[in-house]
C-alpha positions in Angstrom: 13.8 -31.5 11.1 10.3 -31.9 12.8 11.5 -28.3 13.8 12.4 -26.9 10.1 9.0 -28.2 8.8 6.9 -26.9 11.5 8.4 -23.4 11.0 5.5 -23.0 7.9 2.6 -23.5 10.7 4.3 -21.6 13.8 6.4 -18.5 12.8 6.5 -17.1 16.0 9.2 -20.4 16.4 11.6 -18.8 14.3 12.9 -16.8 17.4 14.0 -19.3 19.2 15.8 -21.3 16.6 18.7 -18.9 17.3 17.7 -16.7 20.1 15.2 -16.8 23.7 15.1 -13.2 23.5 11.6 -11.4 23.8 13.0 -8.9 21.0 14.1 -8.4 17.2 15.4 -5.6 17.0 14.7 -3.9 13.4 15.9 -0.4 13.9 18.1 0.0 17.0 17.1 3.8 17.7 16.9 5.4 21.2 13.5 7.2 21.7 11.1 8.7 24.0 7.3 9.4 23.6 3.9 9.4 24.5 2.5 5.2 23.9 -0.5 5.2 21.3 -1.9 2.0 20.8 -3.6 1.2 17.7 -4.7 -1.8 15.7 -2.9 -1.1 12.4 0.1 0.7 11.2 -2.1 1.3 8.4 -4.7 3.0 9.4 -2.7 5.7 10.9 0.4 6.1 8.0 -1.4 9.6 7.0 -1.7 11.3 10.5 0.4 13.7 11.8 1.7 13.4 16.0 2.1 16.7 17.5 4.1 15.2 20.0 6.5 12.1 20.0 4.7 9.1 19.6 5.2 5.3 20.6 2.8 3.2 18.6 2.2 0.2 20.1 0.9 -1.4 16.5 -1.0 -4.8 17.0 -0.9 -5.3 12.7 2.0 -4.2 10.8 1.7 -5.3 7.1 4.7 -4.1 5.6 3.9 -1.8 3.0 3.1 1.3 5.4 4.3 4.2 5.6 5.5 5.4 9.1 3.5 8.4 10.4 4.8 11.8 10.7 6.0 12.7 14.8 6.7 8.7 15.3 9.8 7.5 16.5 9.0 4.0 17.4 7.1 1.5 16.3 6.7 -1.8 18.4 4.7 -4.8 17.1 4.2 -8.7 17.7 4.5 -8.8 13.9 7.4 -9.7 12.2 8.5 -7.8 9.6 11.8 -9.2 7.8 14.5 -6.7 8.9 15.4 -6.1 5.4 12.1 -5.5 4.5 11.0 -2.1 2.8 9.2 -0.9 6.0 12.5 -1.5 8.1 14.7 0.3 5.5 12.4 3.1 5.6 12.4 2.9 9.6 16.0 3.1 9.7 16.4 5.9 7.0 13.9 7.6 9.5 15.6 7.2 12.5 12.6 4.9 14.0 12.8 2.6 16.6 11.4 -0.4 15.0 11.1 -3.5 17.0 9.2 -7.5 17.1 8.1 -8.4 21.0 7.6 -12.2 21.1 6.5 -12.0 24.5 3.1 -11.3 25.0 3.4 -10.4 28.6 6.0 -7.4 27.5 2.8 -6.8 24.9 0.1 -6.2 27.5 2.2 -4.1 29.8 3.2 -2.0 26.9 -0.5 -1.4 26.0 -1.1 -0.9 29.7 0.9 2.4 29.5 -1.2 3.8 26.7 -0.7 7.8 27.0 2.6 7.3 29.5 5.9 9.1 28.2 8.3 5.9 28.1 12.5 5.9 26.9 13.1 2.9 24.9 16.5 2.2 24.6 17.3 -0.9 22.4 20.5 -2.8 21.8 20.7 -5.4 18.9 18.5 -7.7 20.7 16.4 -6.2 23.6 14.7 -3.1 24.2 15.0 -1.9 28.1 12.4 0.8 28.1 10.8 2.9 31.5 8.4 5.5 32.3 10.0 9.0 32.9 8.8 12.7 33.8 7.6 15.5 31.2 10.6 17.9 31.9 13.0 14.7 31.1 11.4 14.8 27.6 12.4 19.0 26.8 15.9 17.5 28.6 17.0 14.9 26.6 19.2 14.8 23.3 18.1 11.5 22.7 14.3 11.9 22.2 12.8 13.0 20.1 12.6 12.4 16.1 12.6 16.3 15.6 9.9 17.4 13.1 10.9 16.9 9.7 12.3 19.6 8.0 13.1 19.4 4.0 15.8 17.2 2.1 18.8 18.5 1.6 18.2 18.1 -1.9 15.1 19.1 -4.3 13.6 17.2 -7.1 13.8 18.8 -10.5 10.7 18.5 -13.0 12.1 16.3 -16.0 11.1 16.8 -19.3 10.1 14.7 -22.0 13.2 13.7 -23.9 11.6 12.9 -27.8 12.0 8.9 -27.4 9.8 6.7 -25.5 11.8 3.9 -24.8 15.6 3.7 -24.2 18.3 1.2 -23.9 20.8 0.6 -20.9 23.4 2.1 -22.9 21.4 5.5 -23.1 20.9 5.5 -18.8 21.2 8.8 -17.8 20.2 11.0 -14.8 18.3 13.1 -17.3 16.4 10.5 -18.2 16.1 7.5 -15.4 16.2 7.2 -12.3 18.6 5.4 -9.8 17.4 2.5 -10.1 18.2 2.2 -13.6 21.3 3.8 -14.0 23.1 1.4 -10.9 21.8 -1.5 -13.2 23.5 -0.4 -16.5 26.4 0.5 -14.3 26.9 -2.5 -13.0 27.7 -4.4 -16.2 31.0 -5.3 -17.2 32.4 -4.0 -13.8 31.6 -7.2 -11.5 32.3 -10.6 -11.5 31.2 -12.3 -14.5 29.7 -14.8 -13.0 27.1 -12.5 -11.4 24.3 -12.1 -13.7 22.6 -8.8 -14.7 19.0 -8.9 -16.4 19.1 -7.5 -20.0 16.9 -3.7 -19.5 15.2 -1.0 -21.3 13.4 1.8 -19.6 10.4 4.5 -20.6 12.5 7.4 -19.6 10.9 10.0 -17.4 8.8 12.6 -19.1 6.9 9.4 -21.1 4.3 9.3 -18.9 3.2 13.5 -19.1 3.6 13.3 -22.7 1.2 9.8 -22.7 -1.4 12.1 -21.0 -1.4 15.1 -23.0 -2.0 12.6 -26.5 -5.1 14.0 -28.1 -6.0 10.0 -27.7 -6.1 11.0 -23.6 -8.0 14.2 -23.9 -10.9 12.8 -21.4 -8.3 11.2 -18.9 -6.2 14.3 -19.1 -9.4 16.4 -17.9 -10.5 14.3 -15.6 -7.1 13.8 -14.0 -6.8 17.7 -13.3 -10.2 17.7 -11.5 -8.9 14.9 -9.4 -5.5 16.5 -8.6 -7.5 19.7 -7.8 -9.6 18.0 -5.4 -6.5 16.4 -3.9 -4.7 19.4 -3.4 -7.8 20.6 -1.4 -7.4 17.7 1.1 -10.0 15.2 -0.3 -7.6 11.8 0.5 -10.1 9.5 -1.5 -9.0 11.4 -4.7 -5.5 9.3 -4.4 -7.6 6.3 -5.3 -9.7 7.7 -8.2 -6.5 9.2 -10.1 -4.9 5.5 -10.3 -7.9 3.9 -11.5 -8.5 7.2 -13.6 -4.6 6.7 -15.2 -5.5 3.1 -16.3 -7.9 4.2 -18.4 -5.0 6.0 -21.0 -4.4 4.6 -24.4 -1.0 4.2 -25.7 0.4 6.4 -28.6 1.3 3.8 -31.7 4.8 5.5 -31.6 5.7 4.4 -28.0 4.0 0.5 -28.6 6.9 0.6 -32.0 9.8 1.8 -30.2 9.0 -0.4 -27.3 8.8 -3.2 -29.7 12.0 -2.2 -31.7 13.9 -1.8 -28.1 12.8 -4.8 -26.6 13.9 -7.2 -29.5 17.3 -5.9 -30.1 18.0 -6.4 -26.4 17.1 -9.9 -27.0 13.9 -9.4 -24.6 10.7 -11.5 -25.6 8.2 -8.8 -27.0 4.5 -9.5 -25.5 2.7 -8.7 -28.4 3.9 -11.6 -30.2 1.8 -13.9 -28.2 -0.9 -11.7 -29.0 -2.9 -8.6 -28.5 -4.2 -9.6 -24.9 -0.5 -10.1 -23.5 0.2 -6.5 -25.0 -2.8 -4.8 -23.4 -1.3 -7.1 -19.9 1.9 -5.4 -20.2 0.5 -1.6 -20.9 -1.7 -2.3 -18.0 1.2 -3.0 -15.9 3.1 0.3 -17.2 0.4 1.9 -16.3 -0.1 0.7 -12.5 4.0 1.6 -12.4 3.1 5.2 -13.4 0.2 5.0 -10.9 1.9 4.3 -8.0 3.0 7.8 -8.0 -0.4 8.4 -6.2 -0.6 5.5 -3.6 -0.9 6.5 -0.3 2.1 5.4 1.4 4.4 7.2 -1.2 2.1 10.2 -1.3 2.2 10.7 3.0 5.9 9.8 2.3 6.9 12.9 0.3 5.0 15.3 1.9 6.5 14.4 5.2 9.9 15.2 4.0 8.4 18.3 2.1 9.1 16.9 -1.7 7.2 18.4 -4.3 4.9 15.8 -5.1 4.0 17.5 -8.7 8.2 17.6 -9.5 7.7 13.4 -9.2 8.3 11.7 -12.3 8.3 8.2 -13.3 10.3 6.2 -15.3 9.7 2.6 -15.7 12.5 0.1 -15.8 11.5 -2.9 -18.1 13.5 -6.3 -17.5 12.5 -9.6 -17.8 11.6 -11.8 -14.6 13.8 -14.9 -13.9 11.9 -17.0 -12.4 13.7 -17.4 -9.2 14.2 -20.7 -6.9 15.2 -18.1 -4.2 15.3 -14.6 -3.9 17.3 -12.2 -1.5 18.6 -8.9 -0.1 21.7 -7.6 1.3 22.9 -4.8 3.3 26.7 -4.6 3.3 26.7 -3.5 6.7 25.2 -4.9 9.5 21.8 -3.1 10.0 21.3 -4.5 13.7 24.5 -3.7 14.8 26.1 -1.1 12.6 29.0 -3.5 11.8 31.0 -2.5 9.1 32.7 -5.9 8.6 29.6 -8.1 8.3 27.4 -8.5 5.6 23.4 -9.2 6.3 21.2 -11.0 4.4 17.9 -12.5 3.7 16.8 -15.4 1.7 12.9 -16.2 0.7 11.7 -19.1 -1.5 10.7 -17.8 -5.1 10.4 -14.1 -5.7 11.4 -11.7 -3.4 8.1 -10.1 -2.7 7.4 -11.9 -0.2 10.5 -10.6 1.6 10.3 -7.0 1.1 6.8 -6.9 1.4 7.1 -8.3 4.9 4.7 -11.4 4.0 3.7 -13.1 7.1 6.8 -15.3 8.6 10.3 -14.3 8.6 13.2 -15.0 5.6 16.1 -17.0 6.3 19.0 -14.9 7.9 22.6 -15.0 7.9 26.0 -12.7 8.2 29.2 -13.1 7.0 32.4 -11.6 8.1 33.9 -10.0 5.0 37.2 -11.3 5.6 35.6 -14.6 5.9 33.1 -15.0 3.0 33.1 -18.8 2.6 31.9 -19.0 6.2 28.4 -17.7 6.4 25.9 -18.2 9.9 23.1 -18.3 10.0 20.8 -16.4 12.5 17.4 -17.6 11.6 15.2 -20.4 9.8 12.7 -19.7 7.3 9.1 -19.6 8.4 7.3 -18.0 5.4 4.3 -20.2 4.3 3.6 -18.8 1.1 6.0 -18.7 -1.9 5.8 -16.5 -5.2 6.6 -18.1 -8.5 5.7 -16.8 -12.0 6.2 -17.6 -15.6 8.6 -16.2 -18.1 7.4 -12.7 -18.0 8.2 -9.0 -18.0 8.6 -7.1 -14.8 7.8 -2.9 -15.0 9.9 -1.5 -12.1 9.1 2.2 -10.9 12.2 4.4 -11.0 11.2 7.7 -9.7 13.3 10.8 -9.4 12.0 10.8 -5.6 13.7 7.6 -4.7 17.8 7.2 -3.5 18.4 10.6 -2.5 20.4 12.3 -0.1 19.1 11.3 3.3 15.8 9.6 1.8 15.4 6.0 0.6 12.1 5.7 -0.6 12.2 2.6 -0.6 9.3 0.5 -1.7 7.0 3.5 -1.9 6.2 3.2 -6.0 5.0 -0.6 -7.6 6.5 -2.3 -9.6 4.3 -5.0 -11.2 4.7 -7.9 -13.3 2.4 -8.6 -16.7 1.6 -11.9 -15.0 0.2 -12.6 -11.8 2.4 -14.4 -9.4 1.4 -17.8 -8.2 1.2 -18.8 -4.6 2.9 -21.9 -3.4 2.7 -23.3 -0.2 6.3 -23.9 1.1 7.4 -27.1 2.8 10.9 -26.7 4.2 11.4 -30.2 4.8 12.0 -30.6 0.7 13.7 -27.6 0.7 18.2 -27.9 -0.4 18.8 -24.5 1.3 17.6 -26.4 4.7 18.7 -29.9 4.1 21.8 -29.9 2.0 24.8 -28.4 3.7 26.6 -28.1 1.3 24.0 -26.4 -1.3 23.3 -24.1 2.0 26.9 -22.8 2.2 27.6 -22.4 -1.1 24.3 -20.4 -1.9 25.2 -18.4 1.1 28.7 -17.6 0.4 27.7 -16.7 -3.4 25.3 -14.2 -1.8 27.7 -12.5 0.6 30.6 -12.9 -2.3 28.4 -10.7 -4.7 27.5 -8.2 -1.8 31.0 -7.8 -1.2 32.0 -7.5 -4.9 29.4 -4.4 -5.3 30.0 -2.4 -2.2 34.1 -2.7 -3.0 32.9 -1.1 -6.6 31.1 1.7 -4.8 32.7 1.8 -2.3 30.5 2.3 0.4 27.7 0.2 1.9 25.2 -1.2 -0.6 21.4 -2.3 -0.3 21.2 -5.2 -2.4 18.3 -7.5 -4.3 19.0 -10.3 -6.3 17.6 -13.7 -7.2 19.2 -17.2 -7.5 18.2 -19.6 -10.9 19.7 -22.9 -10.5 22.5 -21.7 -8.9 23.4 -18.7 -10.7 23.3 -15.7 -8.6 21.7 -13.0 -10.6 21.4 -8.9 -9.1 18.7 -6.8 -10.0 18.8 -3.5 -8.1 21.6 -1.9 -6.0 21.2 1.4 -3.9 23.0 3.3 -1.2 22.4 1.3 2.3 20.7 3.9 4.1 
């Protein structure tokens, strides 16, 4: 038990609970490139490398976009295998790995400017220096220059409704996130909970912006967007801040109140005007996240037309989670389709998908033996996020979950209340101390993943929570 409690203080110990290897391979893609050492991945996310580049990054926070031209990211940081930055690395066919051995890191840094070949397995990264000629000859290098995606964005129009209920979710009105949640209702086992949802559909942001209430905001945004088109990247921050100044048309407020109450969701305004203002600010933050840095650079990299990107907002009641989980129904490290891989954290899932310091509990489970989960690594995150009864406003754009482009975590989902950060003590955590409880919860998570994969007929990337032993699924998308 002492080891588990100390995991809070020593995250690096986590690798020793299941393996003594020097590497945790997150995206096992062979790569050839020139070594570039950077302090933080964040500082180069908008850079375009004109030759294949292996980034040795001392710090990876988890919210970054991997820059164009990077074929690998090697770091001593420990982003979770199912965090958004990890999903985007696999989707982009970028080698991504954590190195636990400081001597190897020093050696990699000493190779700055040299051409290396990386050959990862599920548990190791073998690297060697090669000659320039091998770069041209190799078919394994080299992420080629990113071309246009096989799909293009279609400009969405305002439907005449500010808010719709879940039975009205269609491809023309909302993104895949909303449609998938609506699709699950009534089709998966009843023991899996699905949160009640309504949505502000595509086109509402643009309609609100053009309202006479927001004339000054509209005019300022036009100037800022022109500055952005001319290469002034600081305009991204100014656009987000300006969007927060929009006022809500009375019809929007009334429609949202009516739809939420009819769906059995609490209406924030019942607790006073201040609570409504918190909700309205959260909605605007979701819309404004169209212009956050990682999303803007990512859409440019894959040549999606940023002007055609539209943002619906999925509105759900927050389930005050005991645990949150992410499932990939095909093991992402090995590619084994007979094996489910999942990660679990205490509290809300942002500490997992946002790659907060430390690791989630990780486990695998064979689909032909869902009662026998096998733990790969114990948790070491020092902080859990918890929240009062609240509403979350989730980004749901037409630029996510596209063919060949997951877009995972590019845009913001914003609860109307701030999460409380709680220091975790795993010595009193039943998921660690109670073997029967552990087996029950992990098996239920695996069963939920398997049921959803069977429904869709393809590998799924699933997010959910556990509350009082009950499983809730809040999102599913195709696994990429």
